A tleap script that builds the chain and sets N, CA, C and O, in Angstrom:
source leaprc.protein.ff14SB
mol = sequence {
  NMET ARG GLN GLU SER ILE ASN LYS ILE ILE
  THR ASP ASP GLY ASP PHE VAL THR VAL PRO
  ASP ILE GLN VAL PHE THR ALA ASN PRO ARG
  ALA ILE ALA ALA ALA ASN ASN GLN GLY LYS
  LEU ILE THR CARG
}
set mol.1.N position { 47.711 -1.811 -8.599 }
set mol.1.CA position { 48.751 -2.211 -9.373 }
set mol.1.C position { 48.105 -2.481 -10.679 }
set mol.1.O position { 48.591 -2.153 -11.761 }
set mol.2.N position { 46.719 -3.244 -10.472 }
set mol.2.CA position { 46.031 -3.528 -11.669 }
set mol.2.C position { 45.351 -2.434 -12.810 }
set mol.2.O position { 45.444 -2.390 -14.036 }
set mol.3.N position { 44.465 -1.384 -11.600 }
set mol.3.CA position { 44.153 0.199 -12.559 }
set mol.3.C position { 45.220 0.404 -13.315 }
set mol.3.O position { 45.057 0.505 -14.530 }
set mol.4.N position { 46.632 0.514 -12.699 }
set mol.4.CA position { 47.686 1.217 -13.641 }
set mol.4.C position { 48.547 -0.140 -14.869 }
set mol.4.O position { 49.252 0.104 -15.848 }
set mol.5.N position { 48.174 -1.365 -14.373 }
set mol.5.CA position { 48.535 -2.464 -15.662 }
set mol.5.C position { 49.819 -2.551 -14.964 }
set mol.5.O position { 50.680 -2.923 -15.762 }
set mol.6.N position { 50.226 -2.381 -13.950 }
set mol.6.CA position { 51.484 -3.353 -13.079 }
set mol.6.C position { 51.217 -5.102 -12.943 }
set mol.6.O position { 50.493 -5.871 -12.311 }
set mol.7.N position { 52.205 -5.150 -13.876 }
set mol.7.CA position { 52.144 -6.747 -13.177 }
set mol.7.C position { 53.362 -7.573 -12.931 }
set mol.7.O position { 53.244 -8.796 -12.866 }
set mol.8.N position { 54.715 -6.899 -12.765 }
set mol.8.CA position { 55.748 -7.233 -12.274 }
set mol.8.C position { 56.450 -6.078 -10.854 }
set mol.8.O position { 56.543 -4.855 -10.957 }
set mol.9.N position { 56.768 -6.729 -9.886 }
set mol.9.CA position { 57.492 -5.937 -8.628 }
set mol.9.C position { 58.527 -6.548 -7.987 }
set mol.9.O position { 58.633 -7.774 -7.948 }
set mol.10.N position { 59.489 -5.611 -7.358 }
set mol.10.CA position { 60.351 -6.151 -6.863 }
set mol.10.C position { 60.374 -5.703 -5.960 }
set mol.10.O position { 60.456 -4.489 -5.774 }
set mol.11.N position { 60.282 -6.878 -4.812 }
set mol.11.CA position { 59.806 -6.644 -3.143 }
set mol.11.C position { 60.346 -7.481 -2.416 }
set mol.11.O position { 60.607 -8.418 -3.170 }
set mol.12.N position { 60.769 -7.794 -1.134 }
set mol.12.CA position { 61.063 -8.632 -0.311 }
set mol.12.C position { 59.855 -9.222 0.431 }
set mol.12.O position { 60.185 -10.187 1.120 }
set mol.13.N position { 58.667 -8.944 0.482 }
set mol.13.CA position { 57.413 -9.119 1.113 }
set mol.13.C position { 56.872 -10.242 0.959 }
set mol.13.O position { 56.245 -10.381 -0.090 }
set mol.14.N position { 56.906 -11.087 1.655 }
set mol.14.CA position { 56.527 -12.132 1.243 }
set mol.14.C position { 55.195 -12.498 0.881 }
set mol.14.O position { 54.863 -13.629 0.528 }
set mol.15.N position { 54.202 -11.193 1.011 }
set mol.15.CA position { 52.757 -11.194 1.162 }
set mol.15.C position { 52.395 -11.088 -0.519 }
set mol.15.O position { 51.337 -11.281 -1.117 }
set mol.16.N position { 53.423 -10.791 -0.881 }
set mol.16.CA position { 53.559 -10.082 -2.471 }
set mol.16.C position { 52.949 -11.778 -3.212 }
set mol.16.O position { 52.032 -11.872 -4.027 }
set mol.17.N position { 53.884 -13.126 -2.555 }
set mol.17.CA position { 54.034 -13.854 -3.601 }
set mol.17.C position { 52.181 -14.721 -3.835 }
set mol.17.O position { 52.008 -15.536 -4.741 }
set mol.18.N position { 51.184 -14.380 -2.987 }
set mol.18.CA position { 50.248 -14.698 -2.809 }
set mol.18.C position { 49.226 -14.084 -4.150 }
set mol.18.O position { 48.288 -14.714 -4.638 }
set mol.19.N position { 49.574 -13.041 -4.473 }
set mol.19.CA position { 48.900 -12.061 -5.507 }
set mol.19.C position { 49.066 -12.801 -6.737 }
set mol.19.O position { 50.131 -13.068 -7.296 }
set mol.20.N position { 47.650 -13.166 -7.169 }
set mol.20.CA position { 47.480 -13.587 -8.725 }
set mol.20.C position { 48.089 -12.597 -9.967 }
set mol.20.O position { 47.829 -11.394 -9.997 }
set mol.21.N position { 48.704 -13.084 -10.707 }
set mol.21.CA position { 48.691 -12.278 -11.773 }
set mol.21.C position { 50.132 -11.349 -12.330 }
set mol.21.O position { 50.428 -10.618 -13.275 }
set mol.22.N position { 50.698 -11.841 -11.232 }
set mol.22.CA position { 51.721 -10.901 -11.213 }
set mol.22.C position { 53.339 -11.601 -11.073 }
set mol.22.O position { 53.417 -12.669 -10.465 }
set mol.23.N position { 54.180 -11.192 -11.449 }
set mol.23.CA position { 55.781 -11.758 -11.059 }
set mol.23.C position { 56.063 -10.904 -10.262 }
set mol.23.O position { 55.940 -9.679 -10.228 }
set mol.24.N position { 56.612 -11.954 -9.355 }
set mol.24.CA position { 57.515 -11.189 -8.054 }
set mol.24.C position { 59.288 -11.499 -8.332 }
set mol.24.O position { 59.783 -12.531 -8.787 }
set mol.25.N position { 59.942 -10.336 -7.925 }
set mol.25.CA position { 61.568 -10.190 -8.490 }
set mol.25.C position { 61.865 -10.390 -6.608 }
set mol.25.O position { 61.623 -9.427 -5.879 }
set mol.26.N position { 62.312 -11.516 -6.103 }
set mol.26.CA position { 62.877 -11.045 -4.866 }
set mol.26.C position { 64.003 -11.689 -4.429 }
set mol.26.O position { 64.704 -12.214 -5.294 }
set mol.27.N position { 64.287 -11.757 -3.444 }
set mol.27.CA position { 65.430 -12.313 -2.919 }
set mol.27.C position { 65.219 -13.039 -1.679 }
set mol.27.O position { 66.211 -13.572 -1.180 }
set mol.28.N position { 63.913 -13.168 -1.000 }
set mol.28.CA position { 63.618 -13.557 -0.265 }
set mol.28.C position { 63.685 -15.114 0.251 }
set mol.28.O position { 62.723 -15.755 -0.169 }
set mol.29.N position { 64.210 -15.553 0.721 }
set mol.29.CA position { 64.716 -17.182 0.451 }
set mol.29.C position { 63.210 -17.772 0.458 }
set mol.29.O position { 62.634 -18.199 -0.543 }
set mol.30.N position { 62.626 -17.714 1.890 }
set mol.30.CA position { 61.111 -18.145 1.959 }
set mol.30.C position { 59.976 -18.190 0.589 }
set mol.30.O position { 59.096 -19.030 0.403 }
set mol.31.N position { 60.268 -17.185 -0.138 }
set mol.31.CA position { 59.478 -16.686 -1.437 }
set mol.31.C position { 59.939 -17.698 -2.357 }
set mol.31.O position { 59.138 -18.566 -2.705 }
set mol.32.N position { 61.212 -17.706 -2.834 }
set mol.32.CA position { 61.736 -18.441 -3.182 }
set mol.32.C position { 61.565 -19.885 -3.515 }
set mol.32.O position { 61.279 -20.365 -4.612 }
set mol.33.N position { 61.823 -20.592 -2.214 }
set mol.33.CA position { 61.643 -22.080 -1.938 }
set mol.33.C position { 60.463 -22.064 -2.183 }
set mol.33.O position { 60.287 -22.976 -2.990 }
set mol.34.N position { 59.275 -21.440 -1.918 }
set mol.34.CA position { 57.806 -21.824 -1.919 }
set mol.34.C position { 57.670 -21.875 -3.321 }
set mol.34.O position { 57.165 -22.864 -3.852 }
set mol.35.N position { 58.220 -20.541 -4.224 }
set mol.35.CA position { 57.663 -20.505 -5.925 }
set mol.35.C position { 58.690 -21.871 -6.112 }
set mol.35.O position { 58.052 -22.276 -7.083 }
set mol.36.N position { 59.680 -22.819 -5.973 }
set mol.36.CA position { 60.046 -23.685 -6.476 }
set mol.36.C position { 59.544 -24.995 -6.152 }
set mol.36.O position { 59.669 -26.021 -6.820 }
set mol.37.N position { 58.959 -24.838 -5.042 }
set mol.37.CA position { 58.161 -26.258 -4.701 }
set mol.37.C position { 57.123 -26.507 -5.439 }
set mol.37.O position { 56.747 -27.596 -5.874 }
set mol.38.N position { 56.466 -25.023 -5.628 }
set mol.38.CA position { 55.284 -24.998 -6.903 }
set mol.38.C position { 55.415 -24.866 -8.129 }
set mol.38.O position { 54.666 -24.445 -9.010 }
set mol.39.N position { 56.620 -25.335 -8.115 }
set mol.39.CA position { 56.944 -25.423 -10.169 }
set mol.39.C position { 56.799 -24.049 -10.577 }
set mol.39.O position { 56.510 -23.878 -11.761 }
set mol.40.N position { 56.995 -22.637 -9.561 }
set mol.40.CA position { 56.319 -21.271 -10.683 }
set mol.40.C position { 57.844 -20.491 -10.423 }
set mol.40.O position { 57.947 -19.321 -10.794 }
set mol.41.N position { 59.028 -21.183 -9.768 }
set mol.41.CA position { 59.827 -20.714 -10.199 }
set mol.41.C position { 60.969 -20.155 -11.479 }
set mol.41.O position { 61.371 -21.112 -12.141 }
set mol.42.N position { 61.343 -19.277 -11.770 }
set mol.42.CA position { 61.721 -18.396 -13.031 }
set mol.42.C position { 63.039 -18.043 -12.520 }
set mol.42.O position { 63.102 -17.340 -11.511 }
set mol.43.N position { 64.233 -18.499 -13.173 }
set mol.43.CA position { 65.553 -17.893 -13.226 }
set mol.43.C position { 66.104 -17.074 -14.317 }
set mol.43.O position { 65.504 -17.019 -15.391 }
set mol.44.N position { 66.987 -16.557 -14.160 }
set mol.44.CA position { 67.595 -16.304 -15.436 }
set mol.44.C position { 69.396 -16.159 -15.270 }
set mol.44.O position { 70.091 -15.941 -16.262 }
savepdb mol mol.pdb
quit
């Protein structure tokens, strides 16, 4: 991803939430809850 300058991904794989410097778009409830608890949740 870094080599191709990709910094946004759509996935339900919770492992991607631990990758620094990317934005994860997901419907994964655990990933959403974790982002919310850390103050990193962005909603539209």
